[in-house]
N, CA and C of each residue as an Amber inpcrd file, in Angstrom:
protein
   201
  57.3960000  87.1010000 104.7010000  58.3690000  88.0700000 105.1700000
  59.3050000  88.4380000 104.0160000  59.5490000  89.7120000 103.8560000
  60.4080000  90.1890000 102.7730000  61.8770000  89.9410000 103.1100000
  62.6390000  89.4650000 102.1310000  64.0510000  89.1980000 102.3400000
  64.8920000  90.3840000 101.8810000  66.0210000  90.5580000 102.5470000
  66.9520000  91.6230000 102.1690000  67.5990000  91.2710000 100.8360000
  67.9640000  92.2820000 100.0510000  68.6620000  92.0180000  98.7930000
  69.9470000  91.2390000  99.0400000  70.3680000  90.4720000  98.0480000
  71.5600000  89.6360000  98.1790000  72.7810000  90.4540000  98.5750000
  72.9600000  91.6330000  97.9920000  74.1420000  92.4350000  98.3100000
  74.1590000  92.8410000  99.7800000  72.9930000  93.1090000 100.3700000
  72.9120000  93.4590000 101.7860000  73.2840000  92.2630000 102.6400000
  72.8110000  91.0960000 102.2820000  73.1180000  89.8930000 103.0470000
  74.6030000  89.6000000 103.0330000  75.2600000  89.8180000 101.9180000
  76.6790000  89.5270000 101.8170000  77.5130000  90.4570000 102.6860000
  77.0390000  91.6390000 102.9560000  77.7740000  92.5590000 103.8090000
  77.7990000  92.0940000 105.2570000  76.8450000  91.2600000 105.6570000
  76.7290000  90.8360000 107.0460000  77.1250000  89.3900000 107.2560000
  77.9420000  88.8480000 106.3800000  78.4320000  87.4940000 106.5640000
  79.5930000  87.5230000 107.5550000  79.7920000  86.4570000 108.3320000
  80.8740000  86.4640000 109.3160000  82.2700000  86.3740000 108.6920000
  82.3540000  85.8620000 107.4770000  83.6330000  85.7990000 106.7710000
  83.4270000  86.2410000 105.3320000  84.5080000  86.6650000 104.6930000
  84.4130000  87.1070000 103.3100000  85.7620000  86.8700000 102.6340000
  85.7270000  86.4900000 101.3680000  86.9770000  86.3230000 100.6340000
  87.6340000  87.6850000 100.4260000  88.9400000  87.6600000 100.2260000
  89.6650000  88.9100000  99.9890000  89.1720000  89.5870000  98.7080000
  88.9010000  88.8000000  97.6800000  88.4270000  89.3760000  96.4190000
  87.0810000  90.0680000  96.6080000  86.1680000  89.4220000  97.3370000
  84.8360000  90.0120000  97.5490000  84.9330000  91.2640000  98.4170000
  85.7710000  91.2140000  99.4570000  85.9470000  92.3770000 100.3210000
  86.4990000  93.5500000  99.5260000  87.4820000  93.2770000  98.6840000
  88.0720000  94.3290000  97.8510000  87.0160000  94.9160000  96.9190000
  86.1980000  94.0670000  96.3350000  85.1450000  94.5240000  95.4240000
  84.1350000  95.4220000  96.1350000  83.6780000  95.0040000  97.2950000
  82.6660000  95.7680000  98.0270000  83.2330000  97.0800000  98.5680000
  84.4530000  97.0350000  99.0870000  85.0260000  98.2280000  99.7150000
  85.6430000  99.1920000  98.7110000  85.9470000  98.6990000  97.5060000
  86.5720000  99.5460000  96.5110000  88.0810000  99.6630000  96.6870000
  88.6370000  98.8300000  97.5340000  90.0810000  98.8230000  97.7750000
  90.7180000  97.8250000  96.8200000  91.7850000  98.1900000  96.1410000
  92.4450000  97.2220000  95.2640000  92.9190000  95.9960000  96.0500000
  92.8680000  94.8410000  95.4200000  93.2570000  93.5910000  96.0810000
  94.6960000  93.6750000  96.6000000  95.5800000  94.3080000  95.8620000
  96.9650000  94.4430000  96.3050000  97.0980000  95.2400000  97.5950000
  96.3190000  96.3020000  97.7140000  96.3130000  97.1040000  98.9430000
  95.7630000  96.2690000 100.0930000  94.6640000  95.5780000  99.8480000
  94.0710000  94.7210000 100.8730000  95.0660000  93.6570000 101.3230000
  95.7900000  93.0700000 100.3830000  96.7830000  92.0550000 100.7390000
  97.8570000  92.6520000 101.6440000  98.2530000  93.8780000 101.3940000
  99.2030000  94.5580000 102.2660000  98.6490000  94.7430000 103.6670000
  97.3790000  95.1230000 103.7670000  96.7250000  95.2760000 105.0730000
  96.6890000  93.9560000 105.8170000  96.3760000  92.8840000 105.0760000
  96.3340000  91.5490000 105.6810000  97.7260000  91.1570000 106.1660000
  98.7410000  91.3750000 105.3370000 100.1180000  91.0280000 105.7050000
 100.5840000  91.7820000 106.9510000 100.0940000  93.0040000 107.1340000
 100.4840000  93.8260000 108.2900000  99.5260000  93.6580000 109.4650000
  98.5890000  92.7210000 109.3480000  97.5950000  92.4340000 110.3900000
  96.6830000  93.6220000 110.6900000  96.4560000  94.4960000 109.7050000
  95.4950000  95.5890000 109.8670000  94.0670000  95.0730000 109.7180000
  93.9140000  93.9920000 108.9800000  92.6010000  93.3880000 108.7340000
  92.6500000  91.9620000 109.2940000  91.7170000  91.6160000 110.2080000
  91.7460000  90.2840000 110.8100000  91.3150000  89.1990000 109.8150000
  91.9940000  88.0780000 109.8830000  91.6870000  86.9720000 108.9760000
  91.5580000  85.6650000 109.7520000  90.9650000  84.7010000 109.0770000
  90.8790000  83.3210000 109.5580000  91.4020000  82.4330000 108.4530000
  92.0070000  81.3340000 108.8290000  92.4010000  80.3340000 107.8380000
  91.4100000  79.1840000 107.9530000  90.7510000  78.9030000 106.8520000
  89.8040000  77.7950000 106.7850000  90.3310000  76.8560000 105.7130000
  90.7960000  75.7060000 106.1610000  91.4450000  74.7970000 105.2200000
  92.7210000  75.4440000 104.7270000  92.8150000  75.6400000 103.4250000
  93.9940000  76.3100000 102.8720000  93.6820000  77.7270000 102.3990000
  92.5180000  78.2490000 102.7930000  92.0950000  79.5860000 102.3570000
  92.1050000  80.5710000 103.5170000  92.6100000  81.7580000 103.2470000
  92.5900000  82.8450000 104.2290000  91.4400000  83.7710000 103.8590000
  90.5470000  84.0180000 104.8150000  89.3710000  84.8670000 104.5770000
  89.3450000  85.9930000 105.6030000  88.6400000  87.0480000 105.2750000
  88.5040000  88.1950000 106.1690000  87.4970000  87.8510000 107.2660000
  87.8700000  88.0890000 108.5170000  86.9940000  87.8680000 109.6580000
  86.1600000  89.1400000 109.8480000  84.9690000  89.1520000 109.2890000
  84.1340000  90.3480000 109.2980000  83.6190000  90.6940000 110.6890000
  83.3940000  89.6880000 111.5300000  82.9160000  89.9380000 112.8900000
  83.9820000  90.6800000 113.6900000  85.2050000  90.2040000 113.6210000
  86.2910000  90.8630000 114.3440000  86.5770000  92.2490000 113.7670000
  86.5080000  92.3880000 112.4560000  86.7310000  93.6940000 111.8270000
  85.6730000  94.6950000 112.2780000  84.4260000  94.2520000 112.3620000
  83.3560000  95.1380000 112.8230000  83.6180000  95.5760000 114.2660000
  84.0420000  94.6510000 115.1090000  84.3250000  94.9880000 116.5030000
  85.4660000  96.0040000 116.5960000  86.5090000  95.8170000 115.8090000
  87.6360000  96.7610000 115.7860000  87.1410000  98.1540000 115.3830000
  86.3010000  98.2000000 114.3670000  85.7650000  99.4870000 113.8970000
  84.9210000 100.1570000 114.9770000  84.0850000  99.3810000 115.6580000
  83.2340000  99.9370000 116.7100000  84.0660000 100.4600000 117.8850000
  85.1460000  99.7730000 118.2020000  86.0170000 100.2150000 119.2940000
  86.7220000 101.5210000 118.9750000  86.9070000 101.8220000 117.6980000
  87.6230000 103.0270000 117.3080000  86.7070000 104.2350000 117.1230000
  85.4060000 104.0500000 117.3040000  84.4880000 105.1880000 117.2220000
  84.7450000 106.1550000 118.3590000  84.6350000 107.4460000 118.0930000
  84.7950000 108.4210000 119.1870000  83.7150000 108.2180000 120.2430000
  84.0870000 108.3930000 121.4590000  83.1150000 108.2130000 122.5640000
  82.5950000 109.5140000 123.0430000
């Protein structure tokens, strides 16, 4: 069975670091940090690290699609 490219797999991970999210989305890390601080982007705390909750972010995006 053929595997998806690594970059495709990383887009569908349930969590992502802020640096990786900024890199993939093209948003500067400082802007992303502002979004996180204002709770525009959902996060999880794992240990002492805050990561982007990609599952919740996807759900938020799907809910905002026009019906």
